[in-house]
C-alpha positions as a printed Julia matrix, in Angstrom:
112×3 Matrix{Float64}:
  -5.01   19.97   -6.89
  -2.23   22.47   -6.45
  -0.86   24.77   -3.8
  -0.09   24.31   -0.13
  -3.09   22.01    0.34
  -1.24   19.01   -1.07
   1.94   19.42    0.97
   2.75   16.63    3.4
   0.49   14.12    1.68
   1.88   10.58    1.89
   1.37    8.24   -1.07
   2.6     4.66   -1.59
   4.25    3.42   -4.77
   3.5    -0.29   -5.18
   4.83   -3.14   -7.32
   3.19   -6.58   -7.44
   5.12   -9.54   -8.88
   3.18  -12.56  -10.16
   4.27  -16.08  -11.07
   3.53  -17.74  -14.43
   0.06  -18.72  -13.15
  -0.79  -15.1   -12.31
  -0.54  -15.59   -8.54
   1.03  -12.83   -6.44
   4.5   -13.82   -5.18
   5.87  -10.47   -4.02
   4.65   -7.08   -2.83
   7.08   -4.14   -2.83
   6.32   -0.62   -1.63
   7.91    2.78   -1.27
   6.26    5.76    0.44
   6.54    9.31   -0.91
   5.72   12.64    0.74
   4.68   15.76   -1.16
   6.63   18.85   -0.12
   6.77   22.41   -1.38
   9.89   21.41   -3.37
   8.39   18.24   -4.91
   8.24   14.59   -3.89
  10.63   13.12   -1.31
  10.95    9.86    0.58
  10.14   10.19    4.27
  12.23    8.4     6.88
  10.9     5.39    8.78
  10.73    7.59   11.89
   8.61   10.17   10.07
   6.18    7.5     8.86
   5.89    6.05   12.36
   5.1     9.56   13.65
   2.29    9.91   11.06
   0.73    6.44   10.72
  -0.6     4.27   13.53
  -1.31    1.39   11.18
  -1.21    0.24    7.58
  -2.48   -2.83    5.75
  -2.9    -4.27    2.28
  -6.06   -5.76    0.8
  -6.32   -8.07   -2.22
  -9.74   -8.97   -3.57
 -11.39  -10.87   -6.41
 -14.89  -10.19   -5.07
 -16.59   -9.57   -1.73
 -16.32  -13.25   -0.76
 -12.65  -13.79   -1.67
 -10.27  -11.33   -0.1
  -7.1   -10.98    1.97
  -6.56   -8.11    4.44
  -3.18   -8.14    6.23
  -1.08   -5.67    8.25
   1.72   -3.91    6.38
   4.95   -2.85    8.14
   5.24    0.93    8.48
   8.55    1.41    6.7
   9.63    3.81    3.96
  10.44    0.91    1.65
   9.86   -2.76    2.0
   8.83   -6.01    0.44
   6.93   -9.14    1.36
   7.57  -12.42   -0.46
   4.79  -14.99   -0.51
   5.63  -18.69   -0.74
   3.24  -20.18   -1.55
   1.88  -17.29   -3.63
  -1.06  -15.4    -2.14
  -4.34  -14.9    -3.81
  -7.78  -15.22   -2.31
  -8.97  -17.61   -5.04
  -8.01  -19.09   -8.39
  -9.35  -15.95  -10.08
  -6.95  -13.07  -10.79
  -7.39  -10.31   -8.23
  -9.41   -7.39   -9.54
  -8.43   -4.93   -6.84
  -5.51   -4.12   -4.6
  -5.56   -1.59   -1.8
  -3.21   -0.13    0.76
  -4.93    1.46    3.7
  -3.4     3.55    6.46
  -4.65    5.38    9.53
  -3.0     8.51   10.88
  -2.6     9.61   14.5
  -5.75   11.76   14.18
  -7.61    8.49   13.4
  -8.28    9.51    9.78
  -8.15    6.61    7.34
  -6.67    6.74    3.85
  -7.16    4.28    1.02
  -5.02    3.88   -2.09
  -6.79    1.61   -4.59
  -5.79   -0.08   -7.84
  -8.45   -1.77  -10.0
  -8.32   -4.0   -13.07
């Protein structure tokens, strides 16, 4: 997709850190906004003006999942001690969801 239609789209960059057993110990994120000049980081205030809520979702299957609120900040991290994971199986999907002030929902998914 090109042109003005993709301006002011917000997209998260995510990094998951795992321990030696493959369990998630840290989640880091950074939001980016598409502008006419390229990609830029929005301010916390800008994100709070756009999003009314955000959350992350980790799943191994439909019966083993974690869905938790995510702070609405430009960058951030959450450290998990003990490590989080919905089961002893490696997660097969990770998702960040957000809802804007118009009540539209957005989903950013990563699958293994």
